[in-house]
N, C-alpha and C positions, 0 to 999 in steps of 0.2 A: 325473431332470432336475436340472441344475446351477443353482444360484442365481446371479442376476446381482448383482454388487456395487453398492451404492448410493452409494459414495464412491470417490474416486480418479480417476485419469486416464480419459478416454473410451476405449472399446474399439473404435474404428472408425478408418478411414483418414484422414478429414478431421477432425482434432482441434481444432475451433474452441472457444475459451473466452470470447470476447468480441467485441463489435461496437460501432463508434462512427462517427457521421458529423458530429462536432463539430469537426473539424479543417479549417476553411475549405471545407466542402462535400465534402471527400474522404472516401470510405468507407474506414475502417480496420478490418481483421479481425485479431483476436489469436488466434494459434495456439500450441498447446503446444510444438510442435517447432521452429518457426521464428520465434517472436515476433510482432511486428506487421508487417503488410504492407497495401498498398492493395488494393482489390478487383481491380485490373488485374494483381496479382501482384508489383508492385515493392515493395522493402523500404521501410518507413516510416522507419526509422533503422537504419543498419548495425550488426549485432551483431558484437562482437569475435570474431575467429577462435578464440581459446582457449575462449570460452564456447560458440560454435556447435557444438563437438564434444560438448558435454555432453548429458545426457538431458533437461534441462529448460531452457527459454529464460530469458534474463536477466529478462524481464518477469515471468515466473512465479516466479522466485527472489525477486524483490522483493516480489511478492504474498505468498509464503509467510512472509517476514520480517515484512511489514506486519500480517498477520492472526494471527501468533504460532505458526503450525504449525511453523516452523523451530526453535523452542525446545524442542519436545517431546522430541527425543533427549537433550537436556541436563538438563532439569528434570522430565521425565516428565509424570505426570498433573497437576502443578501449573502447567503452561504456561498453561492457561486462567485460573487465579487470578492468575498473573504479569501477563498482559495486562490483566486487569481492574484490578488494583492500579496498574499503570503508567498506565492511562487515568485512574483516580481521582486519582493523584498529579499528573498533568499538569493536570487540571482544577483542582485545588486551587492549584497554582502560578499558573495564569492568573488565577484569581479573586482570590487574595491580592495578586498583582502589580497588578491593577486598583485595589484598595483603597489600596495603598501609593502608587501614582501619584496618585490623587485627593487623598489626604491631603497629599502634598507640593505639589500644585498649589494647594490651598486655602491652605496655609501661605505659599507664595510670593506669592499674591495679597494675603493679609492684610498681609504685610511691605511690599508695594508701596504699599498704601493708607495705611500709618502715616506721619505727618509726620516 
């Protein structure tokens, strides 16, 4: 008996990977092969012809980049560490920027109050 893979693309004809009804009441279905479309079958946003011919939709290419799996061929097993460190760095930048902004605001307020 062959083992069924637990990761990767779905192995059936209707390869749906997501669903949303948050777009003004329209039901949007995200498919691996054709990207996003409405439940009536109309395209949600037209996919460029050059990308339509590929194995994976533009939506899922963006998802692979977003979650960091697209970096695996370049940096190997360190891709998870890279994504974690990038997230940590981004958080540090946001928090430190907030403190710098508050410090400048307090200094500007103090200068305004001085006669």
